[in-house]
C-alpha positions as a Markdown table, in Angstrom:
| # | Residue | x | y | z |
|---|---|---|---|---|
| 1 | Met | 34.3 | -11.3 | -121.7 |
| 2 | Ser | 31.9 | -13.7 | -122.9 |
| 3 | Arg | 28.3 | -14.0 | -121.2 |
| 4 | Val | 29.1 | -17.2 | -119.6 |
| 5 | Glu | 32.2 | -15.8 | -117.9 |
| 6 | His | 30.1 | -12.6 | -116.6 |
| 7 | Ala | 27.4 | -15.0 | -115.3 |
| 8 | Leu | 29.9 | -16.8 | -113.4 |
| 9 | Gly | 31.6 | -13.8 | -112.1 |
| 10 | Val | 28.0 | -12.9 | -110.7 |
| 11 | Ile | 27.7 | -16.1 | -108.6 |
| 12 | Arg | 31.2 | -16.6 | -108.2 |
| 13 | Gly | 31.7 | -16.8 | -104.3 |
| 14 | Arg | 31.6 | -19.7 | -101.5 |
| 15 | Trp | 28.1 | -18.6 | -100.4 |
| 16 | Lys | 26.6 | -17.0 | -103.2 |
| 17 | Leu | 24.7 | -20.1 | -104.4 |
| 18 | Leu | 23.4 | -20.9 | -100.9 |
| 19 | Ile | 22.0 | -17.4 | -100.4 |
| 20 | Ile | 20.3 | -17.6 | -103.8 |
| 21 | His | 19.1 | -21.2 | -103.0 |
| 22 | His | 17.6 | -19.9 | -99.3 |
| 23 | Leu | 16.2 | -16.8 | -100.8 |
| 24 | Leu | 14.2 | -19.0 | -103.5 |
| 25 | Val | 13.1 | -21.3 | -100.8 |
| 26 | Arg | 11.6 | -18.2 | -98.6 |
| 27 | Glu | 11.8 | -14.7 | -99.2 |
| 28 | Pro | 12.0 | -12.3 | -98.0 |
| 29 | Arg | 14.2 | -13.1 | -95.5 |
| 30 | Arg | 16.0 | -11.2 | -92.6 |
| 31 | Phe | 20.0 | -11.2 | -92.3 |
| 32 | Ser | 19.2 | -13.4 | -88.8 |
| 33 | Asp | 17.4 | -15.9 | -91.1 |
| 34 | Leu | 20.1 | -16.2 | -93.4 |
| 35 | Glu | 22.7 | -16.4 | -90.9 |
| 36 | Arg | 20.6 | -19.5 | -89.0 |
| 37 | Ala | 20.1 | -21.2 | -92.4 |
| 38 | Ile | 23.5 | -21.0 | -93.5 |
| 39 | Pro | 25.7 | -21.5 | -89.8 |
| 40 | Gln | 28.9 | -22.3 | -91.5 |
| 41 | Val | 28.9 | -18.5 | -93.0 |
| 42 | Thr | 30.8 | -15.7 | -91.1 |
| 43 | Gln | 28.6 | -12.5 | -90.6 |
| 44 | Lys | 31.4 | -10.5 | -92.2 |
| 45 | Met | 31.1 | -13.0 | -95.2 |
| 46 | Leu | 27.8 | -13.0 | -95.4 |
| 47 | Ile | 27.7 | -9.3 | -95.7 |
| 48 | Gln | 29.8 | -8.9 | -98.5 |
| 49 | Gln | 28.2 | -11.8 | -100.3 |
| 50 | Leu | 24.8 | -10.3 | -100.0 |
| 51 | Arg | 26.2 | -6.6 | -101.0 |
| 52 | Ala | 27.8 | -8.3 | -103.9 |
| 53 | Leu | 24.7 | -9.8 | -105.0 |
| 54 | Glu | 22.9 | -6.6 | -104.2 |
| 55 | Ser | 25.4 | -4.8 | -106.7 |
| 56 | Asp | 25.1 | -7.2 | -109.3 |
| 57 | Gly | 21.1 | -6.7 | -109.3 |
| 58 | Val | 20.3 | -10.2 | -108.1 |
| 59 | Val | 19.2 | -9.3 | -104.3 |
| 60 | Arg | 17.3 | -6.2 | -103.2 |
| 61 | Arg | 17.8 | -5.0 | -99.8 |
| 62 | Ile | 14.8 | -3.6 | -98.1 |
| 63 | Ala | 15.4 | -1.4 | -94.9 |
| 64 | Tyr | 12.4 | -0.4 | -92.9 |
| 65 | Pro | 12.7 | 2.9 | -91.0 |
| 66 | Glu | 12.3 | 1.4 | -87.2 |
| 67 | Val | 14.4 | 1.1 | -84.4 |
| 68 | Pro | 16.2 | -1.3 | -84.1 |
| 69 | Pro | 16.8 | -1.7 | -88.1 |
| 70 | His | 14.7 | -3.9 | -89.7 |
| 71 | Val | 16.3 | -5.0 | -93.1 |
| 72 | Glu | 14.8 | -7.7 | -95.5 |
| 73 | Tyr | 16.5 | -9.3 | -98.3 |
| 74 | Glu | 14.8 | -10.8 | -101.6 |
| 75 | Leu | 15.4 | -11.9 | -104.9 |
| 76 | Thr | 15.0 | -9.4 | -107.7 |
| 77 | Ala | 13.8 | -11.0 | -111.2 |
| 78 | Ala | 17.4 | -11.5 | -112.3 |
| 79 | Gly | 17.9 | -13.7 | -109.0 |
| 80 | Arg | 14.8 | -15.7 | -109.5 |
| 81 | Ala | 15.5 | -16.3 | -113.2 |
| 82 | Leu | 18.5 | -18.4 | -111.5 |
| 83 | Ala | 15.9 | -20.9 | -110.3 |
| 84 | Ala | 16.3 | -22.7 | -113.3 |
| 85 | Ala | 20.2 | -23.2 | -112.9 |
| 86 | Leu | 20.0 | -24.3 | -109.4 |
| 87 | Thr | 17.6 | -26.8 | -110.2 |
| 88 | Ala | 19.7 | -28.2 | -113.0 |
| 89 | Leu | 22.7 | -28.3 | -110.7 |
| 90 | His | 20.2 | -29.9 | -108.0 |
| 91 | Asp | 19.3 | -32.7 | -110.6 |
| 92 | Trp | 22.9 | -33.1 | -112.2 |
| 93 | Thr | 24.3 | -33.8 | -108.3 |
| 94 | Ile | 21.3 | -36.5 | -108.4 |
| 95 | Gln | 22.0 | -38.0 | -111.9 |
| 96 | Ser | 26.0 | -38.1 | -111.7 |
| 97 | Gly | 26.0 | -39.5 | -108.5 |
| 98 | His | 27.7 | -36.7 | -106.5 |
| 99 | Thr | 25.8 | -36.3 | -103.7 |
| 100 | Gly | 28.2 | -35.7 | -100.8 |
| 101 | Val | 26.5 | -33.1 | -99.2 |
| 102 | Ser | 23.7 | -33.9 | -96.9 |
| 103 | Gln | 20.6 | -31.8 | -96.8 |
| 104 | Glu | 21.6 | -30.8 | -93.1 |
| 105 | Ala | 24.5 | -29.1 | -94.7 |
| 106 | Gly | 23.1 | -27.1 | -97.1 |
| 107 | Ala | 22.4 | -29.2 | -100.3 |
| 108 | Pro | 19.6 | -27.5 | -102.2 |
| 109 | Ala | 16.3 | -28.6 | -102.3 |
| 110 | Arg | 14.4 | -29.6 | -105.4 |
| 111 | Leu | 13.3 | -26.3 | -106.6 |
| 112 | Lys | 10.1 | -25.5 | -108.5 |
| 113 | Pro | 10.7 | -23.4 | -111.7 |
| 114 | Gly | 8.7 | -19.9 | -112.0 |
């Protein structure tokens, strides 16, 4: 498997890039924050996508020993390194005229690298 195929495998999934985007905009985030940020995703799918990103080392899950449980998600260094790729995708949509998704529907905001 090539490096590109491996990278695509890590971010493959309808919601993974949006999850990463929202964590780049503000982290850490609670599960409920991510649900509100991406209202189209079901709770089950959000859990699955977060677990997969955690398994691939892109997202870190932080569980606090409290009642009720308090769990936050943040990007790892590998996850934050995807900022440049998301910025490139954002710029491509503008340059190519593929801007069919509105900001309200989840289009990524311009990200600052680093």
